[in-house]
C-alpha positions as CSV (number, residue, x, y, z in Angstrom):
1,M,-31.0,76.0,83.7
2,R,-34.4,75.7,82.2
3,L,-37.3,78.0,83.0
4,R,-39.4,75.2,84.5
5,T,-36.5,74.2,86.8
6,K,-36.0,77.8,87.9
7,I,-39.6,78.3,88.7
8,I,-39.9,75.1,90.7
9,L,-36.6,75.9,92.5
10,V,-37.6,79.4,93.4
11,C,-41.1,78.3,94.6
12,S,-39.5,75.5,96.6
13,L,-37.1,77.9,98.3
14,A,-40.0,80.3,99.0
15,T,-42.0,77.4,100.5
16,A,-39.1,76.3,102.6
17,A,-38.5,79.9,103.8
18,I,-42.2,80.3,104.8
19,S,-42.3,76.8,106.4
20,T,-39.1,77.6,108.3
21,G,-40.6,80.8,109.7
22,A,-43.8,79.1,110.6
23,G,-41.9,76.1,112.1
24,V,-39.7,78.3,114.3
25,L,-42.7,80.1,115.6
26,A,-44.5,76.8,116.3
27,I,-41.5,75.3,118.1
28,Y,-41.0,78.5,120.1
29,A,-44.7,78.6,121.0
30,T,-44.7,74.9,122.0
31,S,-41.6,75.2,124.1
32,A,-42.8,78.4,125.8
33,A,-46.2,76.7,126.5
34,E,-44.5,73.7,128.0
35,L,-42.2,75.8,130.1
36,A,-45.1,78.0,131.3
37,Q,-46.9,74.8,132.4
38,L,-43.9,73.7,134.4
39,D,-43.4,77.1,136.0
40,S,-47.1,77.2,136.9
41,N,-46.8,73.9,138.8
42,L,-43.6,75.0,140.5
43,E,-45.1,78.4,141.4
44,S,-48.1,76.7,143.0
45,L,-45.8,74.5,145.2
46,A,-43.6,77.4,146.2
47,V,-46.5,79.7,147.1
48,S,-48.1,76.9,149.1
49,S,-44.9,76.3,151.0
50,T,-44.3,80.0,151.6
51,L,-47.7,80.6,153.0
52,S,-47.6,77.6,155.3
53,P,-46.4,78.0,159.0
54,D,-44.4,74.9,158.4
55,P,-42.8,75.2,155.0
56,V,-40.9,71.9,155.3
57,G,-44.0,70.0,156.4
58,S,-46.1,71.6,153.6
59,A,-43.4,70.6,151.1
60,L,-43.4,67.0,152.5
61,L,-47.2,66.9,152.1
62,A,-46.8,68.1,148.5
63,I,-44.5,65.3,147.6
64,D,-47.4,63.0,146.7
65,S,-49.1,65.6,144.4
66,V,-46.0,66.4,142.3
67,G,-45.1,64.5,139.1
68,Q,-42.5,61.9,138.7
69,D,-40.1,64.5,137.2
70,T,-40.4,66.9,140.1
71,E,-38.1,66.8,143.1
72,V,-38.7,68.4,146.5
73,G,-35.6,69.0,148.7
74,F,-34.2,71.1,151.5
75,F,-31.2,73.3,151.5
76,S,-29.9,73.7,155.1
77,I,-28.0,76.5,156.9
78,N,-24.9,74.4,156.5
79,A,-25.3,74.6,152.7
80,D,-26.2,70.9,152.5
81,Y,-28.9,69.7,150.2
82,S,-31.2,66.8,151.0
83,A,-33.8,65.4,148.6
84,L,-37.2,64.8,150.4
85,S,-39.0,63.1,147.6
86,D,-38.4,59.6,146.3
87,G,-37.5,58.6,142.8
88,E,-34.7,59.4,140.5
89,S,-32.8,62.5,141.6
90,V,-33.3,65.6,139.4
91,I,-30.7,67.7,141.1
92,V,-27.3,66.1,140.6
93,T,-25.2,69.2,141.3
94,T,-26.1,71.3,144.3
95,P,-27.3,74.8,143.1
96,T,-25.3,77.8,144.1
97,K,-26.4,80.4,146.7
98,L,-27.1,82.9,143.8
99,Q,-29.3,80.4,142.0
100,L,-31.3,79.7,145.1
101,E,-31.9,83.4,145.7
102,Q,-33.0,84.0,142.1
103,A,-35.2,80.9,142.2
104,A,-36.9,82.4,145.3
105,K,-38.3,85.2,143.0
106,H,-39.2,83.1,139.9
107,A,-38.4,79.8,138.3
108,I,-35.0,79.6,136.5
109,T,-33.3,77.0,134.3
110,V,-30.3,75.3,135.7
111,Q,-27.8,73.6,133.4
112,Q,-26.0,70.5,134.8
113,K,-22.9,68.9,133.4
114,A,-23.7,65.5,134.9
115,G,-27.4,65.4,134.4
116,D,-30.4,66.9,132.6
117,S,-31.3,70.6,132.8
118,Y,-34.1,71.4,135.2
119,R,-36.4,74.3,136.3
120,L,-35.7,75.5,139.8
121,R,-38.0,77.3,142.2
122,T,-37.3,77.8,145.9
123,S,-39.2,79.0,149.0
124,A,-36.9,81.0,151.3
125,M,-36.9,80.3,155.0
126,A,-35.1,81.9,158.0
127,D,-31.3,81.5,158.4
128,D,-30.8,81.2,154.6
129,E,-32.5,77.9,154.4
130,Y,-34.7,77.0,151.4
131,V,-37.3,74.5,150.4
132,V,-36.3,73.5,146.9
133,F,-38.7,72.4,144.0
134,A,-37.0,71.2,140.8
135,T,-38.6,69.7,137.6
136,S,-36.6,68.0,134.9
137,L,-36.7,69.5,131.5
138,S,-36.1,66.1,129.7
139,S,-39.9,65.7,129.0
140,A,-40.2,69.3,127.6
141,T,-37.0,68.8,125.6
142,E,-38.3,65.6,124.2
143,K,-41.6,67.2,123.1
144,T,-39.6,70.1,121.5
145,N,-37.5,67.6,119.6
146,Q,-40.6,65.8,118.4
147,T,-42.1,69.1,117.3
148,I,-38.9,69.8,115.3
149,L,-39.0,66.4,113.6
150,L,-42.6,66.9,112.8
151,W,-41.8,70.3,111.4
152,F,-39.1,68.8,109.1
153,A,-41.6,66.2,107.9
154,V,-44.3,68.7,107.3
155,M,-41.9,71.1,105.6
156,G,-40.5,68.4,103.3
157,S,-44.0,67.2,102.4
158,A,-45.1,70.8,101.8
159,I,-42.1,71.4,99.5
160,L,-42.7,68.2,97.5
161,L,-46.5,68.8,97.3
162,G,-46.0,72.4,96.3
163,A,-43.5,71.5,93.6
164,F,-45.8,68.9,92.3
165,V,-48.9,71.2,92.3
166,L,-46.8,73.9,90.7
167,W,-45.6,71.5,88.0
168,L,-49.2,70.5,87.3
169,I,-50.4,74.2,87.1
170,T,-47.5,75.4,85.0
171,R,-46.9,72.4,82.8
172,R,-49.2,73.5,80.0
173,D,-48.2,77.1,80.1
174,L,-44.5,76.3,80.2
175,S,-44.9,73.8,77.4
176,R,-46.5,76.6,75.3
177,I,-43.7,78.9,76.2
178,E,-41.2,76.3,75.0
179,V,-43.2,76.1,71.8
180,L,-43.0,79.9,71.4
181,I,-39.2,79.7,72.0
182,R,-38.8,76.9,69.5
183,K,-40.8,78.9,66.9
184,A,-38.7,82.0,67.6
185,K,-35.5,80.0,67.1
186,E,-36.9,78.6,63.8
187,I,-37.7,82.2,62.6
188,S,-34.3,83.5,63.7
189,S,-32.7,80.7,61.7
190,G,-34.4,81.9,58.5
191,D,-37.5,79.7,58.4
192,F,-40.3,82.1,57.8
193,E,-42.9,79.4,56.9
194,V,-43.5,78.8,60.6
195,K,-47.2,78.5,61.6
196,L,-48.4,79.7,65.0
197,E,-52.1,79.0,65.7
198,Q,-54.3,81.6,67.4
199,T,-55.9,80.8,70.8
200,D,-59.2,81.8,72.3
201,G,-58.0,82.2,75.9
202,K,-57.8,85.5,77.9
203,S,-54.6,84.8,79.8
204,E,-51.4,86.8,79.4
205,L,-49.8,83.8,77.6
206,D,-52.7,83.7,75.2
207,T,-52.3,87.4,74.5
208,L,-48.6,86.9,73.9
209,N,-49.2,83.9,71.7
210,N,-51.8,85.8,69.6
211,S,-49.6,88.9,69.4
212,L,-46.6,86.8,68.2
213,S,-49.0,85.1,65.7
214,N,-50.1,88.4,64.3
215,M,-46.6,89.7,64.2
216,L,-45.5,86.5,62.4
217,E,-48.3,86.8,59.9
218,A,-47.4,90.5,59.3
219,L,-43.7,89.5,58.8
220,Q,-44.7,86.7,56.4
221,G,-46.9,89.1,54.5
222,A,-44.2,91.7,54.3
223,L,-41.7,89.1,53.1
224,Q,-44.2,87.8,50.5
225,R,-44.8,91.3,49.3
226,E,-41.1,91.9,49.1
227,K,-40.6,88.7,47.2
228,L,-43.4,89.5,44.8
229,G,-42.2,93.1,44.5
230,K,-38.7,91.9,43.5
231,Q,-40.1,89.4,41.1
232,R,-42.4,92.1,39.7
233,A,-39.5,94.5,39.3
234,K,-37.5,91.8,37.6
235,D,-40.3,90.9,35.2
236,F,-40.9,94.6,34.6
237,L,-37.3,95.2,33.6
238,A,-37.3,92.1,31.4
239,D,-40.5,93.0,29.7
240,A,-39.4,96.7,29.3
241,S,-36.1,95.6,27.8
242,H,-38.0,93.3,25.4
243,E,-40.5,96.0,24.4
244,L,-37.7,98.5,23.8
245,K,-35.6,96.0,21.9
246,T,-38.1,95.6,19.2
247,P,-38.3,99.3,18.0
248,L,-34.6,99.6,18.4
249,T,-34.1,96.6,16.1
250,V,-36.4,98.2,13.5
251,I,-34.6,101.5,13.8
252,R,-31.3,99.8,13.4
253,G,-32.4,97.9,10.3
254,Y,-33.8,100.9,8.5
255,S,-30.8,103.0,9.5
256,E,-28.4,100.4,7.9
257,L,-30.7,100.4,4.9
258,L,-30.5,104.2,4.6
259,M,-26.7,104.1,4.8
260,K,-26.7,102.8,1.3
261,G,-28.0,106.1,0.2
262,E,-27.7,106.3,-3.7
263,K,-28.7,102.7,-4.1
264,L,-32.2,103.3,-2.8
265,E,-35.3,104.6,-4.5
266,P,-36.7,107.9,-3.1
267,E,-39.9,106.0,-2.2
268,M,-37.9,103.5,-0.1
269,I,-36.0,106.3,1.6
270,E,-39.2,108.1,2.5
271,R,-40.8,104.9,3.7
272,S,-37.7,104.0,5.8
273,Q,-37.6,107.5,7.4
274,A,-41.3,107.2,8.2
275,R,-40.8,103.8,9.9
276,I,-37.9,105.1,11.9
277,Q,-40.0,108.1,13.0
278,N,-42.9,105.8,13.9
279,Q,-40.7,103.6,16.1
280,I,-39.2,106.6,17.8
281,Q,-42.7,107.8,18.7
282,R,-43.5,104.3,19.9
283,M,-40.5,104.2,22.1
284,Q,-41.3,107.7,23.5
285,A,-44.9,106.6,24.3
286,L,-43.5,103.5,26.0
287,I,-41.0,105.5,28.1
288,D,-43.7,108.0,29.0
289,D,-46.0,105.2,30.2
290,M,-43.2,103.6,32.2
291,L,-42.4,106.9,33.9
292,L,-46.1,107.5,34.7
293,L,-46.4,104.0,36.2
294,V,-43.3,104.6,38.4
295,E,-44.8,107.9,39.5
296,L,-48.1,106.2,40.4
297,E,-46.3,103.6,42.5
298,Q,-44.4,106.2,44.6
299,T,-45.8,106.8,48.1
300,T,-45.9,110.5,47.7
301,G,-47.7,112.4,45.0
302,E,-49.4,115.6,44.0
303,E,-51.8,117.3,46.4
304,K,-55.3,116.0,46.2
305,Q,-58.4,118.0,45.6
306,L,-62.1,117.6,45.1
307,V,-62.7,116.3,41.6
308,N,-66.1,116.2,39.9
309,L,-65.9,112.6,38.5
310,S,-69.3,113.1,36.8
311,D,-67.8,115.9,34.6
312,V,-64.7,113.9,33.9
313,V,-66.7,110.9,32.7
314,N,-69.1,113.0,30.6
315,A,-66.1,114.8,28.9
316,A,-64.5,111.4,28.1
317,M,-67.7,110.0,26.6
318,Y,-68.0,113.2,24.5
319,D,-64.5,112.5,23.1
320,L,-65.5,108.9,22.4
321,K,-68.6,110.1,20.6
322,T,-66.6,112.5,18.6
323,L,-64.1,109.8,17.5
324,H,-67.0,107.4,16.6
325,P,-70.1,109.3,15.8
326,D,-72.0,106.2,14.7
327,R,-71.2,104.2,17.8
328,E,-74.3,103.7,20.1
329,I,-73.4,104.8,23.6
330,E,-75.7,104.3,26.6
331,L,-74.8,106.9,29.1
332,N,-76.1,106.8,32.7
333,V,-74.1,109.2,34.8
334,K,-75.2,110.6,38.2
335,N,-74.4,114.3,38.6
336,E,-72.1,115.8,41.2
337,I,-70.2,112.7,42.3
338,L,-67.1,114.1,43.9
339,V,-63.9,112.2,44.8
340,N,-60.8,113.4,46.6
341,G,-57.9,112.9,44.2
342,S,-55.9,114.2,41.3
343,Q,-57.8,115.8,38.4
344,R,-54.9,115.0,36.0
345,L,-54.7,111.3,37.0
346,L,-58.5,110.8,36.8
347,E,-58.6,112.3,33.4
348,Q,-55.7,110.0,32.4
349,L,-57.8,107.1,33.7
350,L,-60.7,107.9,31.5
351,A,-58.4,108.7,28.6
352,N,-57.0,105.2,28.8
353,L,-60.4,103.7,28.9
354,I,-61.6,105.6,25.9
355,S,-58.3,104.7,24.1
356,N,-58.9,101.0,24.6
357,L,-62.5,101.3,23.4
358,S,-61.4,103.1,20.3
359,R,-58.6,100.7,19.5
360,Y,-60.1,97.3,20.3
361,V,-63.9,97.6,20.1
362,E,-65.3,97.9,16.6
363,P,-67.2,101.2,15.9
364,D,-70.4,99.3,15.3
365,R,-70.4,97.7,18.7
366,N,-72.4,99.2,21.6
367,V,-70.9,100.7,24.8
368,A,-72.8,101.3,28.1
369,V,-71.4,103.6,30.7
370,C,-72.8,103.9,34.2
371,L,-71.6,106.1,37.1
372,K,-73.4,105.9,40.4
373,Q,-73.0,106.1,44.1
374,K,-73.1,103.0,46.3
375,D,-72.6,103.5,50.0
376,S,-69.3,105.4,50.3
377,F,-68.0,104.6,46.8
378,A,-68.4,106.0,43.3
379,I,-69.0,103.0,41.0
380,L,-67.9,103.4,37.4
381,Q,-68.8,100.5,35.1
382,I,-68.1,100.5,31.3
383,D,-69.5,97.6,29.2
384,D,-69.0,96.9,25.6
385,S,-70.4,94.3,23.1
386,G,-67.0,93.6,21.6
387,D,-65.1,90.4,21.5
388,G,-64.0,90.7,25.1
389,L,-60.9,89.0,26.5
390,P,-59.8,85.4,26.8
391,D,-60.8,83.5,29.9
392,S,-57.2,83.6,31.2
393,A,-57.4,87.4,31.4
394,Y,-60.1,87.2,34.0
395,T,-58.2,84.4,35.9
396,Y,-54.7,86.0,36.0
397,G,-55.7,89.6,36.2
398,I,-53.7,92.7,35.3
399,Q,-50.0,92.3,34.5
400,Y,-47.3,94.6,33.1
401,F,-46.9,94.5,29.3
402,S,-49.8,92.1,29.1
403,R,-51.8,91.8,25.9
404,F,-54.8,89.7,26.6
405,D,-55.5,89.0,23.0
406,P,-53.1,88.5,20.0
407,S,-55.3,91.0,18.1
408,R,-54.2,93.7,20.5
409,S,-50.8,93.9,18.9
410,R,-48.0,96.5,19.2
411,D,-49.0,97.8,15.7
412,S,-52.2,99.2,17.3
413,G,-50.1,101.6,19.2
414,G,-50.4,100.2,22.7
415,S,-47.4,99.8,25.0
416,G,-49.0,97.0,27.1
417,L,-49.1,99.3,30.1
418,G,-52.5,101.0,29.6
419,I,-54.5,98.7,31.9
420,S,-51.7,98.6,34.5
421,I,-51.6,102.4,34.5
422,M,-55.4,102.5,35.0
423,A,-55.2,100.0,37.9
424,A,-52.3,102.0,39.5
425,I,-54.4,105.2,39.3
426,V,-57.4,103.5,40.9
427,T,-55.2,102.1,43.7
428,R,-53.6,105.5,44.2
429,H,-57.0,106.8,44.9
430,G,-57.8,104.0,47.4
431,G,-60.1,102.2,45.1
432,K,-60.2,98.9,43.2
433,M,-60.5,97.8,39.6
434,E,-61.8,94.5,38.1
435,L,-62.1,93.1,34.6
436,K,-65.1,91.0,34.1
437,R,-67.2,89.5,31.3
438,S,-69.9,91.9,30.3
439,E,-73.6,91.1,30.0
440,L,-73.3,92.7,26.5
441,G,-70.9,90.0,25.5
442,G,-67.6,91.9,25.7
443,L,-65.5,93.4,28.4
444,C,-66.8,95.0,31.7
445,T,-64.4,97.3,33.4
446,F,-65.5,97.8,37.0
447,I,-64.0,100.7,39.1
448,A,-64.9,101.7,42.7
449,L,-63.4,104.9,44.1
450,P,-64.0,106.3,47.6
451,I,-66.5,109.1,47.5
452,E,-66.2,112.5,49.3
453,L,-69.2,112.2,51.7
454,K,-68.8,115.7,53.1
455,A,-69.5,117.1,49.7
456,E,-72.7,115.0,49.5
457,T,-74.1,116.6,52.6
458,D,-73.5,120.2,51.7
């Protein structure tokens, strides 16, 4: 059974129950009021007859004042009953002595097999004789039956009207619930591209819709990240295998060459051994970089501490100046900029930056280094006037084993992971890193790291 049907059915049953209760009370009240009116008329006649010196004469005088459904009679000492009023007889079966005695105290209802029921009231006289007053209940019964029919009509109309109003009120919300159910079924069937629009309402259904929408977006984001992570791991393994294959091939070639032994010139042997040693060192550097990258991507790491980033940058620039004494370096470093992180990793970050500048920027090209504080971040920007990177590098961003320029070959000593390692270190510290075109004409490396504000206020 559908939810809409259940709600309408339950509300209809509730409406019927309430209407039944109200109808029963209305019918009872109507019947009681009608009966009270009859009893009041009978009581008036009985009291008038009882107080009169001539009860029978008084009863005869009251005949004209009673209604058509009221009968006045006399019960004699011989237990004979005689009707004194004209019209259709109300009393078909003579009442018993007990009924007459009870009716002398208050009006009672008498059931007849051969006729309609009636209300009986008597006025006792001497010698067990009674003046009898009887009013038919046919009129009261008819009114009660009309009230019952009216109640059925009203109850049926109330149920139909209530069901219709309920349908109008719940139609939109139930339709939205059906949409949510359909979306949930689509998700459970494996379709994670489902879209669920946010709403601006404040109702519980709007809150549920928006919560499911946020949950769906989070699920889709998690699945997308998982998909990208798997693809990234796959690409990483493929690239790593390729990068390791090259030096292994070189080592294998020279090893086979050295196996000839006596047929080689000493100079060739020495050169082959040097190349093997060079490729082994290259493999070791590649493996070290891969291990560092894996370490950086782990959720847990070494304990953080306050690091004076200004000192780290100044030390790295001193190393660069030592490597290239003739290079013009514009240094603008604000003192005592502290970040909460790893001294070792931040030094590794600057070491990679200096290594790239040394390898790929000619010694006669200028370098500008700026470290400043902006809001709650330490901004490190390194510009050079070198050749920069191809436009695709700024479009596709940082990738594993990515050499943005053919001139940046393996022979220069790079593993292709340097920039990836720098980006991972920055991310590990809650910052961000961007590669942009420099105003000097070359590459601009932009790094933003969260600053330790407490240290600034001390």
